N, C-alpha and C positions, 0 to 999 in steps of 0.2 A: 150085472155090471162087472163081475170078475173077469168076463171075457175080454174086456177092453183094457184091462190093467196088464202091464207087462212085468212079468216077474224078473227081477235083476238079481244076479248072483253077487253076493258080497265078496269082493276081492280083498284079501288080506294085504295090508300095506307092508312093503319089504322092510325088514329091520334095518334101521340105519346103523352104520358102523361108526363108532366114536372117532371124532376127528383127532388126529395127532398134533394138530396145529393149536397151540394155546389161545384161548379166547382173548381178543383185544390186541393180538400181535400184528394182524394185517387188516386193511381196510380197502374196499373197492371204490374207486373214483367214480362218482355219478357222471362225470363229464366224458371220460374216455374209457371207462370200464377197466382201467389198469389196476392191478392188485399192488398195493403199496404197503411197505413196512411203517407202522405207526411211528416208530423212532425217527425214520428218515423224513416222514411228513412233518413231524414236530420241529425237526431241525430246519426245515424249509418254511417255517411259519405257517404251516397248514395250507400250503399251496402245492397243488399236484405239479411235480417237475415235468410231467409229460404234456399236459393240456393246459396248465396254469388255472385249473378250476380252484376257486377259493373256498375251502371248507370254513365252517363257522369257528370262531374263537371265543372262548370265555372272557370275562372282564379283566381277571388277573393277567392272563396271557397278553391281552392288549396293552396293559400298563407296562409289562415286561418288554414288549416289543418297542414301545415308544420312548420310555425313560432310559437315561444313560446307565444308572446304576440303582442307588437307593431311592426310594420316595416315601413321602409322609402321607398317610391316609387319615381322613377326617370323618367324623360323624358316623363311625362304624356301628354304634350301638342303637341308632334310631330303628324303630320297628312299628309297623302299623298296628293299631288298636282295634281294628274291625269296627270303624264308627257306625255302620249301617246294621251290624249283626246279620250279615248277607249270607244267604243259603240258596244254591241252585241244586245241581245234582249232589254236591257236597258242601259243607260250610266253608266260608271264606277263611276261617281260622284253620281249618284242615289243609287248605291250599297253601296258606302261609307256611305252616309247619313242613309241609312236603317240599316246598321251595327251599326252605332254610336247610333241610337235610340233604337235599340234592346238590346244593351249591356251596354251602358253608357261609353263605351271606345272609344278612338280615332283610335285605331287599334288593331290587333289580339294578342297582347302580353302585359303583365304587368311585368316590371322589378323592383326589390326592394331588399333591404338588410335588414337583421334582424338576429335573433338568432334561430338556430335549436337545441333544447335541449342544449342551452348554447353555441353552436358553431356559431360564427359569419359567416354568408354565404350570398352570392349573388344568388338570385333566379330569373329566368325568366319563367313565367307560360303563356302558349298560349291559347287563347280563341277561340274555335271552332265556336262559334255562330257568330263570326265576319267574314264573307265571308269564312266559312269553315276553319278558322284558317290558311288561306293561307299566305305564306311568301312573302311580298312586301318590298319595300325600307324601310319603316318605321320599320317593324319587324326586318329586318336585322340590321338597324342602332341602335335600342334599345338594341338588344342583343350584338352587337359588343361593344357599349358603357359600357354595364354591365360588359362584360369581362374585358375591360380596367380598369374600376373602382375596380374590384376585384384584378387585379394585383397591383394596387396602394395601396390598403388596405391590401394586402396579405391574401385575404380570399378565400375560395373555392367556386365553381360555380356549382349550380344545375339548369338544364334546364328541365321543364316539357313539353314534347312534345305532341301536339294534333293538327294535321294539315292535310290538304288535299295536301299540297305540295307548290310548287312556284306559286305566283299569276300572272297568264299569262295575266291579263289585264295591267300589268306593263312591259310585254315583257322581253327583255334581262336583263333589269334593275333588275328584281326579281331574275333571275338566278345568277346575280353577287353577291347577298347576300350570296349564298352558299359559295363562295370562301372567302368572307370577314370574315364571322363568323369562318370558318375553320382556316384562318390565325390567328385570334384572340385566338383561342383555341391552336394553335401551340405555340404561345407566352406564354400562361398560362402553358403549358406543360414544356416549357423551364425554367419557373420560379419555377418549381417543386410544383405547386399548384393543388389540386385535382379538377376534373370535373366529376360529376355524371349526367348521362342522365336517365330521367325517361320517358319511352314510354308508352302512354296511347291510348286508342281507339278513333279514328284512328291515325296512325302515317304513313303517306305515301308520295310518290312523292319526291320532292327535299329536304325535310326535312330529310326523311330517308336516302337519298343519300349523306347527309352531316353531320351536327352536331349531329343528333339523335344517330348515330352509332359510335361516336368518344369518348364516355365516358371512363374514367378509369375504370368506373364500369356502365354497362348498365342494368338497372332494368326496368321490364314491369309489368304492372297490368294483372291479369288473363284474358285470352281470348281476349286480345286486338289485333285489326288488325293492323299489321305491315307489310310494304312492299313498293315496288316502284310503279309498275303498279298494277292495280287491278287483282284479280283472273280470271275474266271473259275476260279481254284483253289478259292475258297470255295464257288462253285455246284456244282463237281464233288465237293466233299467232302460238303456237307450236302444235296445233291441237291434244292435248292430254288431257285426264281428270287429274285434279290435285289431290294429295293425300288428304285425309280427314283432315280437320283442317289446311290446307295450309295457311301460313301467319298469323296464330295465335301464341300468345305468347309460348304456350306450344310446338308447332311444331318448332319454331325458337330456343327455349332453348335446344331442343333435337339435333338440328343440329349445336349447338355452336355459334349461332349469339347473344345470350343473356347470361348475367351472372346470373341473379336471376329473379324469379317471386314472387312478394311480394303482399300480400293482402293490400289493401289501409288503413286499420285500423292499420297496423303495419309499414307503409311506413316511417313515421316520425322517430321512433325509429331505423329502419334498416339504413336510411341515416345517422342519427347522429352517430351511431356506425361505420359505414364505414368511415365517415370523420375523426373521431378520430383515427381510424386504419391507415388512410393515413397521419396522423401527424397534423391534424387540432387541435388547441388549444381552450379551453373555453375562452369566453370573458364576459365582463360586460353586464347586461341587456340593451336593447336599451331604451334610454331615450329620449323623445320628448319634446323640449323646447316649451313653450307656444308661443313664438314669431315666431315659424316655421309654425303655421297654422293660417290663417286669418279666420274670420267668414264666408267669401264668399267661401273659399275653403273647410271648414269643412262640409258644407252641401253636397258636391259632393264626399267626400272621405269616403270609408267604415270604420267600426269600427276597430280601431288598425292600421290604415294606414294613413300616412301623407306624403305630398309632401314636399321636402326640399325647402328652400327659393332660389329663382333664383338669380344668380350673378348679 
């Protein structure tokens, strides 16, 4: 049998020279392959100046982009208790710990209130880096509380969706959040208060199947992946080739599932104009009292953000 085996000489890999460019200084755009300075990209709200490819943003950056200046964050201390004691390739508690260490958040959403071009607004921004932005009990509870708070203060709601769907490590408890949030939005609608849904890349699963598509105005970023099941799963199920650009923002806008596609750099002004058109009134600037932030909490809170005092 040795006659049929071809002996291959081991080729020694060339020694790589250390790069002179500091790590993290530059990034390659997946849309046009242009090499961009990270600092310039951040200044441009993570949008490629050459091809307008929209890089992903974290939840804190979303709030900085939308709010005028300061904002007040709520329910920051809520954290999952691992109700099912779930374990797959590793335990759910380990995944939660990794998510907290990676993002500095306790779960996959930040809820806050502040002014968007002078309009007092309650905003929930989802964090994809925390277990894929999945919706568990904490995410559902924080968004539901944000809606209730908006009803009490008579302010509109904006939810920035960026999620892989329901968090199945919490089983049926995660699916219940779909109904809970939708019930809150129904109350908001009965109170004649506006709700704007901003869909970013990606917005899929149970989030798309619930509150992401219930906005009075559904806005998406360009070329965002939006859908329930993934394209590959759908192709394997129906045994047909899907159309070009299926489940992207432009395709959904053409089919009537979205109202607008807005460049991120214009998102704040578009949302503010839409809220005023829906009857929202201008309010006073957000003032943060010195007593509301302790020295311990100040180190953990991003610039312009403050946690209200607990009752």
